[in-house]
C-alpha positions as CSV (number, residue, x, y, z in Angstrom):
1,M,-68.4,-35.8,-26.5
2,S,-68.0,-37.6,-23.2
3,T,-64.6,-39.0,-24.2
4,G,-63.2,-35.4,-24.6
5,R,-63.9,-34.3,-21.0
6,P,-61.0,-36.3,-19.4
7,L,-58.6,-34.9,-22.0
8,L,-59.8,-31.4,-21.3
9,R,-59.4,-31.9,-17.5
10,F,-55.9,-33.2,-18.1
11,V,-54.9,-30.1,-20.2
12,L,-56.3,-27.7,-17.6
13,R,-54.4,-29.5,-14.9
14,M,-51.1,-29.3,-16.8
15,L,-51.7,-25.6,-17.6
16,A,-52.3,-24.8,-13.9
17,F,-49.1,-26.8,-12.9
18,A,-47.1,-24.8,-15.5
19,L,-48.4,-21.5,-14.1
20,V,-47.6,-22.4,-10.5
21,S,-44.1,-23.7,-11.4
22,A,-43.1,-20.6,-13.5
23,P,-39.9,-18.9,-12.3
24,V,-40.2,-15.5,-10.5
25,L,-38.9,-12.5,-12.5
26,G,-38.0,-14.7,-15.4
27,A,-35.2,-16.4,-13.6
28,S,-34.2,-20.0,-14.5
29,G,-32.9,-21.0,-11.1
30,P,-32.5,-19.9,-7.4
31,L,-31.3,-16.5,-6.3
32,R,-28.2,-15.2,-8.1
33,F,-26.6,-12.0,-9.2
34,T,-25.7,-11.6,-12.8
35,V,-23.0,-9.0,-13.4
36,S,-22.1,-7.6,-16.8
37,L,-19.8,-5.1,-18.5
38,P,-21.5,-2.3,-20.6
39,G,-21.2,-2.4,-24.3
40,G,-17.9,-1.1,-25.6
41,A,-15.9,-2.0,-22.5
42,E,-12.7,-3.9,-22.8
43,P,-12.5,-7.5,-21.5
44,V,-11.4,-7.8,-17.9
45,T,-9.7,-10.6,-15.9
46,G,-9.9,-10.1,-12.1
47,R,-11.9,-10.7,-8.9
48,L,-15.6,-9.9,-8.9
49,I,-17.3,-9.1,-5.6
50,V,-21.0,-8.5,-4.9
51,L,-21.7,-6.4,-1.8
52,V,-25.0,-6.6,0.0
53,Q,-25.9,-4.3,2.9
54,R,-29.0,-3.0,4.6
55,S,-28.0,0.7,5.0
56,G,-27.9,3.0,2.0
57,E,-26.0,5.8,3.8
58,V,-22.8,5.0,2.0
59,E,-22.1,2.9,-1.1
60,P,-21.4,-0.7,-0.1
61,R,-17.9,-0.6,-1.6
62,F,-17.0,2.2,0.8
63,A,-18.1,0.1,3.8
64,L,-15.9,-2.8,2.7
65,S,-13.3,-2.1,5.4
66,A,-15.9,-2.2,8.1
67,V,-16.4,-5.9,7.6
68,S,-12.7,-6.7,7.9
69,P,-11.9,-9.0,10.9
70,A,-8.6,-7.1,11.3
71,S,-10.6,-3.9,12.0
72,G,-12.6,-5.4,14.8
73,A,-15.7,-3.7,13.5
74,A,-19.0,-5.5,13.7
75,E,-20.8,-3.8,10.8
76,G,-20.3,-4.0,7.1
77,P,-21.7,-5.6,3.9
78,A,-22.1,-9.3,3.2
79,L,-19.6,-10.2,0.4
80,F,-19.7,-12.8,-2.3
81,G,-16.8,-13.3,-4.7
82,I,-15.6,-15.2,-7.8
83,D,-12.7,-15.1,-10.3
84,V,-13.6,-13.9,-13.8
85,E,-11.4,-14.5,-16.8
86,N,-11.7,-12.4,-19.9
87,L,-15.1,-11.1,-18.9
88,R,-16.7,-9.4,-22.0
89,P,-19.7,-7.2,-22.6
90,G,-22.8,-9.4,-23.3
91,A,-21.5,-12.4,-21.3
92,P,-22.5,-11.8,-17.7
93,A,-20.8,-13.5,-14.8
94,T,-23.0,-15.3,-12.3
95,V,-22.4,-14.9,-8.5
96,D,-24.5,-17.5,-6.6
97,A,-24.2,-20.0,-3.8
98,D,-21.0,-21.4,-5.2
99,A,-19.2,-18.1,-4.6
100,D,-16.7,-17.5,-1.7
101,S,-18.4,-15.5,1.0
102,H,-17.9,-13.5,4.1
103,P,-19.1,-13.1,6.9
104,I,-22.1,-15.3,6.0
105,E,-22.9,-18.0,3.5
106,F,-25.0,-17.1,0.5
107,A,-27.9,-19.1,1.9
108,G,-27.7,-17.2,5.2
109,L,-28.8,-14.0,3.6
110,A,-32.1,-13.2,5.2
111,A,-35.0,-12.0,3.0
112,G,-35.3,-8.3,3.0
113,D,-34.6,-5.0,1.3
114,Y,-30.9,-4.4,0.6
115,H,-28.5,-2.0,-1.2
116,V,-26.5,-4.1,-3.6
117,Q,-23.4,-3.3,-5.6
118,A,-20.8,-5.1,-7.7
119,L,-17.0,-4.4,-7.8
120,L,-14.5,-5.9,-10.2
121,I,-10.9,-5.8,-9.2
122,R,-8.8,-5.5,-12.4
123,Y,-5.8,-7.8,-12.8
124,T,-2.8,-7.2,-15.1
125,Q,-1.0,-10.1,-16.8
126,V,2.8,-10.1,-16.1
127,H,5.5,-12.4,-17.4
128,R,8.0,-12.8,-14.6
129,A,11.7,-13.4,-15.0
130,D,11.3,-16.8,-13.2
131,G,9.2,-18.0,-16.2
132,H,5.8,-17.7,-14.6
133,S,2.9,-15.7,-16.2
134,L,0.5,-14.4,-13.6
135,W,-2.6,-12.2,-13.3
136,V,-2.2,-9.8,-10.4
137,P,-3.4,-6.4,-9.2
138,L,-0.7,-3.8,-10.0
139,T,0.0,-0.3,-8.6
140,D,2.8,1.9,-7.3
141,R,0.6,3.6,-4.7
142,W,-0.6,2.8,-1.2
143,V,-4.0,1.5,-2.2
144,F,-5.7,-1.8,-1.5
145,A,-6.7,-3.9,-4.5
146,T,-10.4,-3.1,-3.9
147,N,-9.6,0.6,-4.5
148,L,-7.3,0.3,-7.5
149,P,-7.7,2.9,-10.3
150,G,-9.3,1.1,-13.3
151,N,-11.5,-1.1,-11.2
152,R,-15.1,-1.3,-12.5
153,Y,-18.2,-1.1,-10.3
154,S,-21.9,-0.8,-10.5
155,K,-24.2,1.9,-9.2
156,P,-25.9,0.7,-6.0
157,R,-29.3,-0.7,-6.4
158,K,-32.0,-1.1,-3.7
159,V,-33.6,-4.4,-4.3
160,R,-35.8,-7.0,-2.5
161,V,-33.7,-10.1,-1.9
162,D,-35.2,-13.5,-1.0
163,P,-32.7,-16.4,-1.1
164,A,-35.6,-18.9,-1.1
165,A,-37.0,-17.4,-4.3
166,A,-35.9,-18.0,-7.9
167,E,-34.6,-14.5,-8.6
168,D,-32.1,-12.9,-11.0
169,I,-30.6,-9.6,-9.8
170,A,-28.8,-7.8,-12.6
171,L,-25.9,-5.4,-12.0
172,E,-23.9,-3.6,-14.7
173,L,-20.4,-2.4,-14.2
174,T,-20.9,1.1,-15.7
175,E,-18.5,3.0,-13.4
176,T,-14.7,3.1,-13.2
177,I,-12.4,4.2,-10.3
178,G,-10.4,7.1,-11.6
179,P,-6.7,7.9,-11.1
180,L,-5.4,8.8,-7.7
181,E,-4.5,12.4,-7.0
182,E,-0.7,13.0,-7.2
183,P,0.8,14.5,-4.0
184,Q,2.1,18.0,-4.4
185,D,5.5,19.3,-3.3
186,T,5.7,21.8,-0.5
187,D,8.6,23.8,1.1
188,W,9.0,20.9,3.5
189,V,8.0,17.7,1.7
190,R,9.1,16.6,-1.7
191,H,7.7,13.6,-3.6
192,V,9.9,11.4,-5.9
193,R,9.0,8.5,-8.2
194,I,11.9,6.3,-9.2
195,K,11.8,3.4,-11.7
196,S,13.5,0.3,-10.4
197,E,15.2,-1.6,-13.2
198,I,15.8,-4.5,-10.9
199,L,12.1,-5.0,-10.1
200,S,11.0,-4.2,-13.7
201,R,13.2,-7.0,-15.0
202,F,11.7,-9.4,-12.4
203,W,8.1,-8.5,-13.0
204,G,8.3,-7.9,-16.8
205,V,6.5,-4.6,-16.5
206,P,7.7,-1.1,-15.4
207,M,7.9,-1.0,-11.6
208,H,8.3,2.2,-9.6
209,I,9.0,3.1,-6.0
210,R,8.0,6.4,-4.5
211,A,9.7,8.4,-1.8
212,H,8.1,11.2,0.3
213,V,11.0,13.3,1.6
214,L,10.8,15.6,4.7
215,L,13.5,18.2,4.5
216,P,15.2,19.7,7.5
217,K,15.0,23.4,8.4
218,D,17.0,25.7,6.1
219,F,17.8,22.9,3.7
220,L,17.9,25.3,0.7
221,K,20.0,27.9,2.6
222,H,22.9,25.5,3.0
223,P,23.5,23.9,-0.4
224,Q,26.8,22.4,0.6
225,A,25.5,20.7,3.8
226,R,25.0,16.9,3.8
227,Y,22.6,15.1,6.1
228,P,21.9,11.8,7.7
229,A,18.6,10.1,6.8
230,V,16.0,8.0,8.6
231,Y,14.0,5.7,6.3
232,V,10.5,5.4,7.7
233,F,8.5,2.2,6.8
234,G,4.9,1.4,7.3
235,H,2.6,3.2,4.8
236,R,2.4,6.6,6.4
237,P,1.8,9.4,3.8
238,V,4.6,11.6,5.3
239,P,7.2,10.9,8.0
240,F,5.9,10.9,11.5
241,G,2.6,12.5,10.5
242,F,4.2,15.8,9.7
243,N,1.5,18.5,9.1
244,T,1.9,22.3,9.0
245,D,-1.9,22.8,9.3
246,P,-2.9,23.9,12.9
247,A,-6.4,22.6,12.2
248,S,-5.0,19.1,11.9
249,H,-4.1,19.1,15.5
250,E,-7.6,18.8,16.8
251,R,-8.5,16.1,14.3
252,S,-5.6,13.8,15.2
253,Q,-5.3,14.3,19.0
254,G,-7.1,11.0,19.9
255,S,-5.1,8.7,17.8
256,A,-1.8,10.4,18.7
257,R,-2.4,10.2,22.4
258,D,-3.4,6.6,22.1
259,G,0.0,5.7,20.6
260,N,1.9,8.0,23.1
261,V,3.1,10.3,20.3
262,E,2.3,13.8,19.4
263,T,0.1,15.1,16.6
264,G,1.5,15.8,13.2
265,Y,1.3,19.6,13.8
266,E,3.1,19.2,17.1
267,F,5.8,17.3,15.4
268,Y,6.1,20.0,12.8
269,Q,6.6,22.6,15.6
270,S,9.5,20.5,16.9
271,W,11.0,19.7,13.5
272,S,11.1,23.3,12.5
273,G,12.7,24.5,15.8
274,E,16.1,26.1,15.9
275,D,17.6,23.5,18.2
276,F,16.1,20.4,16.5
277,P,18.5,17.9,14.9
278,R,19.0,18.4,11.2
279,M,18.1,15.2,9.4
280,V,16.1,14.1,6.3
281,A,13.2,11.7,7.0
282,I,12.0,9.6,4.0
283,V,8.9,7.5,3.7
284,L,9.3,4.8,1.1
285,E,6.2,3.7,-0.8
286,H,6.9,0.3,-2.3
287,P,3.8,-1.9,-2.8
288,S,4.0,-5.3,-4.2
289,P,1.3,-7.0,-6.3
290,Y,0.3,-8.8,-3.1
291,F,0.0,-5.9,-0.6
292,V,0.4,-2.2,0.0
293,E,3.9,-3.0,1.3
294,S,6.5,-5.3,-0.3
295,Y,8.1,-6.1,3.1
296,A,11.2,-4.5,1.8
297,I,13.5,-7.5,1.3
298,N,14.1,-10.0,-1.4
299,S,11.3,-12.6,-1.8
300,A,10.6,-15.4,-4.3
301,N,7.0,-14.1,-4.8
302,N,7.4,-10.3,-4.3
303,G,10.7,-10.0,-6.1
304,P,14.1,-8.4,-5.1
305,Y,12.8,-5.4,-3.2
306,G,15.8,-5.4,-0.8
307,D,18.2,-5.2,-3.7
308,A,16.1,-2.5,-5.4
309,L,16.0,-0.3,-2.2
310,T,19.7,-0.7,-1.4
311,Q,21.2,-0.6,-4.9
312,E,18.9,1.8,-6.7
313,I,16.5,3.8,-4.6
314,I,18.5,4.8,-1.6
315,P,21.6,5.8,-3.7
316,A,19.4,7.9,-6.0
317,L,17.9,9.7,-3.0
318,E,21.3,10.2,-1.5
319,R,22.4,12.0,-4.7
320,Q,19.3,14.1,-5.1
321,F,18.9,15.2,-1.4
322,R,22.6,15.6,-0.4
323,L,22.5,12.7,2.1
324,I,25.6,11.2,3.7
325,S,26.3,8.1,1.8
326,A,27.6,6.0,4.7
327,P,26.1,3.2,6.8
328,Y,26.2,5.2,10.1
329,A,24.0,7.9,8.6
330,R,21.3,5.5,7.3
331,I,18.7,4.7,10.0
332,V,15.6,2.5,9.5
333,E,12.4,3.0,11.5
334,G,9.0,1.4,11.3
335,A,5.9,0.2,13.2
336,S,3.8,-3.0,12.6
337,T,4.5,-4.0,9.0
338,G,7.2,-1.2,9.0
339,G,8.7,-2.6,12.2
340,W,9.3,-6.0,10.5
341,E,10.7,-4.2,7.5
342,A,13.1,-2.1,9.5
343,L,14.4,-5.1,11.5
344,A,14.6,-7.3,8.4
345,L,16.7,-4.7,6.5
346,Q,19.0,-4.1,9.5
347,L,19.6,-7.9,9.8
348,H,19.9,-8.8,6.1
349,Y,22.0,-5.7,5.3
350,P,23.9,-5.3,8.6
351,D,26.7,-3.2,7.2
352,Y,24.5,-1.0,5.1
353,F,22.3,0.5,7.8
354,G,23.5,2.1,11.0
355,G,20.6,1.5,13.4
356,A,17.0,0.3,13.6
357,W,14.1,1.6,15.7
358,V,11.5,-1.2,15.6
359,F,8.0,-0.7,17.0
360,N,5.4,-3.6,17.5
361,P,6.7,-5.5,14.5
362,D,4.8,-8.2,12.6
363,P,5.9,-11.7,13.6
364,I,9.7,-11.8,13.9
365,D,9.8,-15.2,15.6
366,F,7.8,-17.9,13.8
367,S,7.5,-20.1,16.8
368,R,5.4,-17.1,17.9
369,Y,3.5,-16.4,14.7
370,Q,1.0,-14.5,16.7
371,L,-0.3,-17.4,18.9
372,V,0.9,-20.1,16.6
373,D,4.2,-22.1,16.5
374,I,4.1,-22.9,12.7
375,Y,6.9,-25.5,13.1
376,K,5.1,-27.6,15.7
377,D,1.4,-26.7,15.7
378,E,-0.9,-28.6,13.3
379,N,-3.6,-26.0,12.8
380,M,-3.7,-22.2,12.4
381,F,-7.4,-21.9,13.4
382,S,-7.7,-23.8,16.7
383,I,-6.0,-25.8,19.4
384,P,-7.1,-28.9,21.1
385,A,-8.3,-28.0,24.6
386,S,-9.2,-31.6,25.5
387,P,-9.9,-34.9,23.7
388,W,-13.5,-33.6,23.2
389,R,-13.2,-30.0,22.0
390,R,-11.1,-27.4,20.3
391,V,-10.6,-23.7,21.0
392,E,-10.4,-21.0,18.3
393,R,-7.3,-18.9,18.0
394,P,-7.9,-15.2,18.1
395,F,-6.3,-12.9,15.6
396,K,-7.1,-9.7,17.4
397,R,-7.9,-8.7,21.0
398,S,-8.9,-5.7,23.0
399,R,-6.5,-4.1,25.4
400,E,-8.4,-5.9,28.2
401,G,-7.8,-9.2,26.5
402,Q,-11.2,-9.7,24.9
403,P,-10.9,-11.6,21.5
404,L,-12.3,-9.5,18.7
405,A,-11.6,-11.6,15.6
406,S,-10.4,-15.1,14.8
407,T,-7.7,-16.2,12.4
408,R,-10.3,-18.5,10.8
409,D,-12.5,-15.5,10.1
410,L,-9.7,-13.4,8.6
411,A,-8.7,-16.3,6.4
412,R,-12.2,-16.6,5.1
413,F,-12.3,-12.8,4.4
414,E,-9.1,-13.0,2.5
415,A,-10.3,-16.0,0.5
416,L,-13.3,-13.9,-0.5
417,L,-11.1,-10.9,-1.6
418,G,-8.9,-13.0,-3.9
419,S,-7.8,-16.5,-4.8
420,K,-4.2,-17.7,-5.1
421,G,-3.0,-15.3,-2.4
422,R,-4.2,-12.2,-4.2
423,S,-6.5,-10.8,-1.5
424,G,-4.0,-7.9,-0.9
425,Y,-4.4,-8.5,2.8
426,Q,-2.5,-9.6,5.9
427,L,-2.2,-13.3,6.0
428,D,-1.7,-13.5,2.2
429,I,1.2,-11.0,2.2
430,W,2.9,-12.9,5.0
431,Q,2.7,-16.1,2.9
432,A,3.8,-14.3,-0.3
433,T,6.8,-12.7,1.5
434,H,8.0,-15.6,3.5
435,G,7.0,-18.6,1.4
436,P,8.0,-20.4,-1.8
437,V,6.5,-20.1,-5.4
438,G,4.1,-22.8,-6.4
439,E,4.1,-24.7,-9.7
440,D,1.4,-22.2,-11.0
441,G,3.6,-19.2,-10.1
442,Y,1.5,-18.0,-7.1
443,P,2.5,-18.3,-3.5
444,V,2.3,-21.7,-1.8
445,P,0.0,-21.2,1.2
446,L,1.3,-21.8,4.7
447,F,-2.0,-23.3,5.7
448,D,-5.3,-24.4,4.2
449,K,-7.8,-21.5,4.3
450,Q,-10.7,-24.0,4.8
451,T,-9.3,-26.3,7.4
452,G,-6.4,-24.3,8.9
453,R,-4.0,-27.2,8.5
454,I,-0.4,-26.0,8.4
455,D,2.0,-27.1,5.7
456,H,5.3,-27.7,7.6
457,E,7.3,-27.9,4.5
458,V,6.4,-24.3,3.8
459,A,7.2,-23.4,7.4
460,Q,10.6,-24.9,7.0
461,Y,11.2,-23.0,3.8
462,M,10.4,-19.8,5.6
463,R,13.0,-20.5,8.3
464,E,15.7,-21.7,6.0
465,H,15.4,-18.6,3.8
466,G,15.7,-16.1,6.6
467,Y,12.2,-14.7,7.1
468,D,12.0,-16.0,10.7
469,L,14.2,-13.1,11.8
470,T,14.8,-14.7,15.2
471,A,16.0,-17.9,13.7
472,Y,18.0,-16.0,11.0
473,A,19.8,-13.9,13.6
474,R,20.5,-17.0,15.7
475,A,21.9,-19.0,12.8
476,N,24.1,-16.1,11.6
477,W,25.1,-14.5,14.9
478,E,28.8,-15.1,14.4
479,Q,28.7,-12.7,11.4
480,L,26.0,-10.4,12.6
481,G,27.0,-9.9,16.2
482,P,30.0,-7.6,15.5
483,E,27.9,-5.5,13.1
484,L,24.8,-5.0,15.2
485,G,26.1,-3.9,18.6
486,G,24.2,-0.8,19.6
487,K,22.0,-0.8,16.5
488,L,18.9,-2.7,17.7
489,N,16.1,-0.8,19.5
490,L,12.8,-2.8,19.8
491,F,9.6,-1.7,21.5
492,A,6.2,-3.3,22.0
493,G,3.1,-2.9,24.1
494,E,2.5,-5.8,26.4
495,M,-1.2,-6.0,25.2
496,D,-0.4,-5.7,21.5
497,D,-3.8,-6.0,19.7
498,F,-2.3,-8.7,17.4
499,Y,-0.1,-10.6,20.0
500,L,3.0,-9.3,18.3
501,N,4.8,-8.6,21.6
502,L,5.3,-12.4,21.8
503,G,7.7,-12.4,18.9
504,V,9.7,-9.5,20.5
505,Y,10.0,-11.5,23.7
506,G,11.3,-14.4,21.6
507,F,13.9,-12.3,19.8
508,Q,15.1,-10.9,23.1
509,A,15.5,-14.3,24.6
510,M,17.4,-15.5,21.6
511,L,19.7,-12.5,21.8
512,E,20.5,-13.1,25.4
513,E,21.3,-16.7,24.7
514,V,23.6,-16.1,21.7
515,A,25.2,-12.8,22.8
516,G,24.8,-12.7,26.5
517,P,22.8,-10.3,28.7
518,D,25.3,-7.5,28.3
519,Y,25.1,-7.3,24.5
520,P,24.2,-3.7,23.6
521,A,20.6,-4.0,22.4
522,R,17.5,-2.3,23.7
523,F,14.1,-3.7,24.5
524,E,11.2,-1.7,26.1
525,Y,7.7,-2.9,26.8
526,G,4.6,-0.7,27.4
527,R,2.5,-1.6,30.4
528,P,-0.2,-1.9,31.6
529,K,-2.6,-2.4,28.7
530,K,-0.5,-0.7,26.1
531,G,-1.5,-1.9,22.6
532,H,-0.4,-2.2,19.0
533,N,0.4,1.5,18.4
534,W,2.3,2.2,21.6
535,H,5.6,4.1,21.5
536,H,8.0,4.7,24.3
537,T,8.3,8.5,23.5
538,S,7.1,11.1,21.1
539,W,8.1,11.2,17.4
540,A,10.4,14.2,18.2
541,G,11.9,12.1,21.0
542,V,12.6,9.2,18.6
543,V,14.3,11.5,16.1
544,R,16.5,13.0,18.9
545,E,17.5,9.5,19.9
546,M,18.5,8.7,16.4
547,A,20.5,11.9,16.1
548,E,22.3,11.2,19.3
549,H,23.0,7.6,18.1
550,I,24.5,9.0,14.8
551,R,26.5,11.7,16.7
552,R,28.1,8.9,18.9
553,S,29.3,7.0,15.8
554,P,33.1,6.8,15.4
555,F,32.5,7.4,11.7
556,A,30.4,10.6,12.2
557,A,33.0,13.2,11.1
558,E,30.5,14.3,8.5
559,G,27.5,13.8,10.8
560,V,27.6,17.1,12.6
561,A,24.4,18.0,10.8
562,A,22.6,15.5,13.1
563,A,23.5,17.6,16.1
564,G,21.4,20.6,14.9
565,S,24.0,22.5,12.9
566,P,23.5,22.3,9.1
567,E,27.1,22.9,8.3
């Protein structure tokens, strides 16, 4: 009997050890999220993101924009993302410490009660004309990839999270984002969707561009009249915020005044006036798979958007809306992204467009790529301040100069949203537009998102292929100079939130060097403390300037409509 007691004690000790070591909640490892599709769902390839936030006032997916470094906001969910390939029901994906993350690491998630949600961005496989097969988010609407119709998401769950515990938090993608509401025509605004054969051949799937057309007063009363057009770039739903609802005036006063422009209702009152110039204003909606805007010109990664716009879309609009089919009657205008697009189109198609109004454009001089000289600097994220330390580069600042977000932080955010340049966000679309195609078919990065190290071969490609608009104009001035006299109007606030005024300074300096100080081009700068959305005058004032510019054209025999008379 005595010989059995040690064995009994050993068995009891092993049983106690097994009980103490058992995983919490049945998990087989440390904290992780397991995300699955419901039964009967089709397999999905895409980007899976888990969102974790303390507040339950709104769904975590609706608070996603609040954590964007570009917004300057301080609140928002913690995000963890992975790629999934052919995710099927019954085979959950695991999101854990190996996932990309923003703004904190997985291990930095403090123990506590959270509202948790999963979002799966759906990709579509395309077989491009250049021989590459890719998985990308596709849409013909102004919508970020996180909000694409067809994306799957889970219902929010309130859970107790403890990164130190072995815990499995299950989320099921039972919900689907529905189709977007189609805009409705009114007496003033018409909406058109045009298939681009040029882009469809490139992408291997049907590709469409939309146009939102603001008609002049009495357009239908004068069926023989023809009108000049201003093409407005920069993801506005209607040109110049046009709005016939008086109630909209109170809602939009703050943002309008901040940019030194009027509200949409005030613009409507001007546009509908008897003495206002008769023009057609057209917003073009042309997203690429890499962003809500294609950047409007031909690109190895985005495709031939410039050719599609000038060879297909604009001619179709000219036929449908009785537009004057002549360069002097085609004006391009835009702000921010749209500012870059307007200037790029005027430079790359100098004899197609008759003038450009360019407001606070994205970088137009890549030696001033915000605060970076991509040809000489070694790092996007920081600069050496001494042999002993480095200083972070800000991406955004306040009007008083206070840095609000760093380029490093934005790069990390975009890496979280999508791999291979598929975040659908700012740095990635710049690289997709300006840069070469990689061996895998996706854009070659300008810089490493982990270290910030710049690839100078990519930078050189960008300059050689005409995306540095300052360098392009300099190299081609002999041909461009005679075409562009009087057509260039550039504006920037001297405290642009994203340092974009620096590129405008560089463009002006180049122009004075190659063309002389008397060359007819216009530059105006808002001061003091005028930021990214500053305009030198109201929207109505901008349109009147365009009308006068058209009226002065020696080719404007047909352009009397711009003077206020529809005949």
